[in-house]
N, C-alpha and C positions, 0 to 999 in steps of 0.2 A: 580545437583539433581539426585537421584537415579530413576532407572527405576522401575516403579510400574506395577503389574499385576492385571487385573480385569477379573473374570471369570462370565459368564452368559450364558443363555440359550435363544435361539430365536426360534420363530414358527411365521414366517410371511407368509401366504398363498399367492399364486400368485395375487390374486385379490387385497390384500392389498399392495403388492409390487409394483403394478401399480401406486400407489400415488406417489412413489419416481421418476416416470418417469414424473409425472404431476406437479412438482414443490416442493415437499417435499425434503428438502435437507439434513436434520439430523435425525439420529436415536437416541432415548433416551432409555437406558436400565437401568434396576437396575441389579446390579451385585450380586452374590451370598452372598457376605458379607453385602449387604444392601446399599452400595454406588450406586449413580446414576451418569452416565456418558452419555455425548452427543458427538456423532462423526459423520462426513460426511458419508451419506449413500452410497456414491461411493465407499467405502472400503468393502462393502459386495458384490459387483458385481462378484468377483470370485467364490462365494458361492451360487449364484442364480441357481436354477433349473427350470424346466417347472411348479413344483409345488410350488415354491417360496423359501424362505430362512429358513432352519431348522438346528438344532444342539446346540452343546455346544461350546462356543468361548473363547478364552483367548485374551484380548486386553492389550497390553503393552504401556505405556505411560511414557514419561519423561517430567515431568512438564505438560505443555498442548500440548505437540508434540506427536501424535501418532507414535509409532515405529514400531509396527507390529500388525496383527490380523490374528489369525489362528483358524481353527476350530478343537477342541480336539475330538469330537465324531461324527460319522456319523449321519447323520439325522435318527431320530427315526421313522419318518413317512415314509413308503415305496415308497410313490410318491416322497419324498424330495430327494432322492438320485439318 
């Protein structure tokens, strides 16, 4: 199966991100092309700042397997970066 890319933007303030430490395991996002994807919140940990998680991201998947997740743009919120 070919690797597929989904691009999406996130703006999760720190207070909302705390829910992921309190048992919420998955993030559900709508990609720019309209597709919805669910993936484990732990993959966002490298992008968490004191303000939360902000920016545009690219998620690469091979079938149902997450291949990579990277931030494409710096956070737009000055506090997010």
